[in-house]
N, C-alpha and C positions, 0 to 999 in steps of 0.2 A: 475858539468860537466863536471869534469876531466873523473871520476870514469863511466860514460855513454862515453865517449870516448874511451876509455881501453877497456869496453866491446864489443863494435862494430868492435875493431879495432882485438881482439881475437877470434871475432866466426864470423870475414868477410868471411869466406869460407861455411861456414852453408848455412849462410844469401842471400849470393849471388846464392850460388844452390837451395833455396827454391824460388827465385826471377825468376830465370830459368825455372824450373819446372813449375812455373805459369804461363810463358809468354809462354813456351810452348805446354800446357794444355789446353790454348785460342787459340792459335793458330790450335791446333789439331781438334777441336772440332770444329770453326767457317767456317773449311777449308772443312769441311767433313761431307753433310749430316745427313748422316747417323747416325754419331756420335752427331752431335748435335742433334737429335730429343730423341734419349735415353738420352742423359745429362738432357735435358731437361723433359723429363718426370717422368725419377728419382729425378733430384729438387723436381718438383711439387709435386712429391707423399711426400718428407720429410720435405717440406713447409706446406705442407696436417698436417701433424701428428704434425707440432708444432703447427701452429693456431689453431686446434682443440683441443687442450691441455688449451692455451690459453683463449680461446673464456667459457672453463669449468670451469677457475678459475674466468674471468669475470664476467661470469653467478653464481655463487655461492653467492657472494659478494654482489648479484644483488638480490637474491631472492624475499626479503621478497616486493621491487618495483614491478616484476612483477606478485608478489600472491595477490596484490593488484590491478594491473589492470584485474586480470582473476576472479578476485572475484567483479567489477562493471561489466565489461561482461555480466556475469552469472546472475547480478541480472534484465542485462535492458532485455537478452533474458527470465527469468521467468516473468518480470512482462507480457510479453505477453500470458502467461498463464492461467493471470487472468483479463479477459476483461473487462471494466466498462460495467454498464446497459445499458447504451447507444452507446455500442460499435457496435449493430447490428441493430440499424437504420439506413433507409436509408431517406434522402433528399426529396420529393415531387418534390420543383421548387425552385429555385435561383434565387434573381431579379438583371437584368444584365441593364446596359446603354441604354438610347432609341434610337432607331437605325436614322443613319446619316439625312437621309431623311423625321423623323418625325415632324413635325411642332408643335406639340402638345405636344410633350419632353414626353410620355410616356414609363413606366418602364415595360419593361418587362419580365416575370415568363418563364425561360426553365431549363430544369431537368439537373443536372451539369451532365457533362461529367468524373467527378472523385468524390472521397471520396472528401466532405466539412470537413472545420478545425471543425465550429461551428455549430452545431442545433438550429431551435429556435423549443422551444416544451411549447404551453401556454405562453407564452410571457417571457417566459424563456430561456434560453442562455443554450445548453449543449455542453461541450465541445467532442468533437468526436473520438477525438484520444491521445486526454489522459487519463493512465491508472486508471483505479479504485483503482488496489491499488497497490501504489509506492511501491519499497521496496529499503532499508538501507542498504547496507552488512555493516557487523560486523565483531568482532574478539574477542573469547570469552576470556578473558584472569585469569578468575577465574572460576570453575566447583566445585559442590559441590553433592557428592553423597552418601555419609553414613546415612543420617539423612532422618529424617519422612517427614521435609520439606527444601528442597532442591532450591537453587538458584546459577542462575548464574550470571557473570562481564561482559557487556562487552567493546570494548572501545570507543562507540559514545553517544553523551547524548543531549542535548538541543541545543547544538549549530550545531549538524550533521540536526535536526530535529524529532530529538527524542520526545515521551512523553507517559507518564505513558498511560497506559491502551494496549498500541498496544500490535499485533501479533507476536511473535517472530517463522519464519520458519527454518527449512535447508536442504537438501539435498536429504535427507532422511522422512521427513512431519516434523510434528507440534512441537515444542521445549515447548514453552513455554508463558509468558505474560507479558511484563514488567509491571514492580510495580514503580519505584524512579527512578527519573531522576538529573542528577547533570549536571554541564555544557557540561561534557569531558568524561561521565561514565555515565553507568546506569546498575542498577540491573533488573531480569527480575527472575520472579515465576519460578519455574521448570513445568514440566508436572508430575517430580517424585517430587511431593508435595500433601498436605495430605487436600488444601483445592481446588486444580486446576480442574476445571469442565470444559470439554469440549464436545457442543452439535456434534455429530456424528450423521452413518450413517449407515448399510450394502451397500456396492454400486450397490450391484447382484441385491436386489429387492426394496433398499430406505426405508426398516426400520429405524428406528430413534432410539440412544442408549444415552448414556451419558458415555465416558469414565473421570473415575479417576485411581488414582495411590492406590496399596496395602497396599504399603509402605516399604518392604522386597524387589523385583528382580526388577532392573532398567530396567530390559529388556523386563518387559509385565506388562502389566495396566489391571484393569476390566471393558467390558463393561455392566453399567446397563440398568434398565427400558424395557428391551426387548419381549414381552410378551412370554409367551411358546408355544403360536399359530403359532408364527414362525415357518418357515421352512429354519434349518443353518446345512450349508457346509462345513467342515472344511476349513481353504484357503481362505475364502470370504473376502473379501477389505473392512476393515473398514475409510470411510474417512470423513472430514467435511462437518458439515449440514446449510440449511441456517440460521437453526435457532440461528446462533452469529453472532451477528455482528462487529468482530476479524477477521478471518480469510474466507476468501474467502471461497467460495464451492468449495469441491470436495480435499482439499490437503488431500495426502498420513496420514495413522497417523500407521496402523499396518493392520495385517494378523489375523483371526480368529485361536487359535490354538487347544481347546479345551470347549466344553462345558460341564454342567449339570443342569440338574432338579433339584430343592431343592425341596423334600416333603412338608414342608410350606410356600411357596412361590412364587405369577406368573408370575414371571418373570424366564426369562434362568441367570443363572452363565454362564459369556463368558470369556474366559481368551482370551488375545490381545497382541501377540510378536507387541511387539513394530518397528518401521520402523527406528528411529532415533537409536543409540547408542552413548548412553551419553559419554562411558570413550573415548572419540576421538572427541571429540565437537572439531572442531576448526573455523570454519568459519558459518556466522547467516546471516537470514537475517530480518530485521526489516518493520512488513509489515501495511500500514498507507492505512487505509479506509475513503475513500473520504469522504461519508456517514453517520457515524459511529453515529457520532453528532446529528445530524437531525433524524435518526435510534430511538436513545436512547429517542431522546424526545418525541418523537410522541408516542413512547408505553410507556415512565411515566405518560401521561400525561390522555392516555387509562383505565389504571391497577388504577389510582388513580384518578381519576375525584374529579373537584370542588365542594360543595352542592350546590347544588337549591338556589339562591340571596346573595352566597357565593360572592366575591369577592378572586383577591389574596391576597393581602395586609388581609382581616381578617382571612385567612386562615396560611398566616406566625407563626412561632411559637411566634415570637415576639410581636405579636397583643395584642393591651391594650382589660380590659374585655369591655369600649365601643367600642370600632373598632367591636365589634363579634358582642357586642348588637344589633346591627345594623340588621343582620341579622332576626330577631324578624318579621323587616314593611316589605312588599313588596310592588312592582311596582318599576320602575326604579331610583328613586328618593326617596330614605328611609327616607331621611329629608324633605321632603313635605308628606310623607304619615304619620312620627311620628306627624305633624301638624295635619294631618287633624282629627286623634287618639285624641288628646287633648280635638277635639271640642263639643259640644252637638250632639247628638246623631241625626239622622237623621227619619224622620216619619218611613222609609219603616225597619229602623232596629229597633227602636222600638216597632216595628209591631212583624218585627220575633222575637224577643224577649219574647215580649205576646203569641205568639201564643208557642215556644217551653216554657215558665209556666204554657200555663194553663187559662192563664188569660184574659180576653179581651179585644179585637183589638179595640185603639182608632179610631172612624172617621179618613177620609180621610180630612187633611187640620187641622184637629187639634193641636194644639201645643202638642209636643212629650216631656215631662221628660226630662231635663238636666241630662246628666247623673253626677253620684256624684262620688267622691271616697271613698271608705271608710277603713280607715284606718285598717292593720292587726292587729289582735287579737291571740294572741295566742292559741294551741291548748287548748279542754277541755275535760273533760273526764263523758259520757255518768252515770248514774246510772245503774250498772249492764249493762254497755258493754264495747268492747274495747276504748282505745282513737283515739279520733278523727283523 
């Protein structure tokens, strides 16, 4: 404390001079409107520069949070590009409460003034406003480029609603398909994978094809299964088609760069420049198709129908031989049909058998010979002939 007083006493002249300068400047500014305006304008300019620098520093340390908010907003906006099948349906009428003076309390049906939230089609409720392909934003935390089979790792998992088999898209187009999922992470089979096949089409004329990677250049892919009769134009846009249940129809894949007619093939060899730049891929979106399970189940049953008279239990890989043997019987109740086959043959059955063998038919009403079971005998060899 003694040193502080000595310091103030030593520089008392300079301190008093500074204090008087501040007081005189304050009186000068407050008593003159011109100088007051000039001072505040200059002060605002310097204060704006200081605040701008402070804001830049503050934003730099909050870039991650800002990016997450932007990605979520982009996902919500991108969902509007992929409307559901029921998005364009309109309600014919909506039930409203009875009129106040109606003693019979009859329900009225009027045309809605605005779009309803739910539609009823075939006794089934359909969401009219829910997106057909909800998007889940994700960040790429690992990306492989130099292998034949490349994968990506995302920072979202089952806790975020991601499931295996979901599609992954980016701002530039198709990225790949989810392969495996943990609670907080997911691995994606990249478009740069030897086994990746994407159903696509040429947007100009709707010609269908299949996109696959050649395994060498991460910026180009091959469009297969396009007939040689198709007229191609350099620069044609290639998008996803409706032949797949993973991606919405119309997502950009790339543009046709070159095409060649191979002499020994019936299809074009089309080189496509991909729209996604996998070298700087940062943020992507996981696509969820609400109707994928229903479509896959229907197509599986159509391609692999059960045999006539065979149930799902009998067709199962683990079904016992006894269960599979029940397919030999006909009718809705296999057990009853088996019991009937063990009884003596009827008159009509015996007559039909006699007709096939050429023997005289028994008279109507005559008792038929009981069906006897002959023991199985081993094959015998006839003289001079092949084994029977």
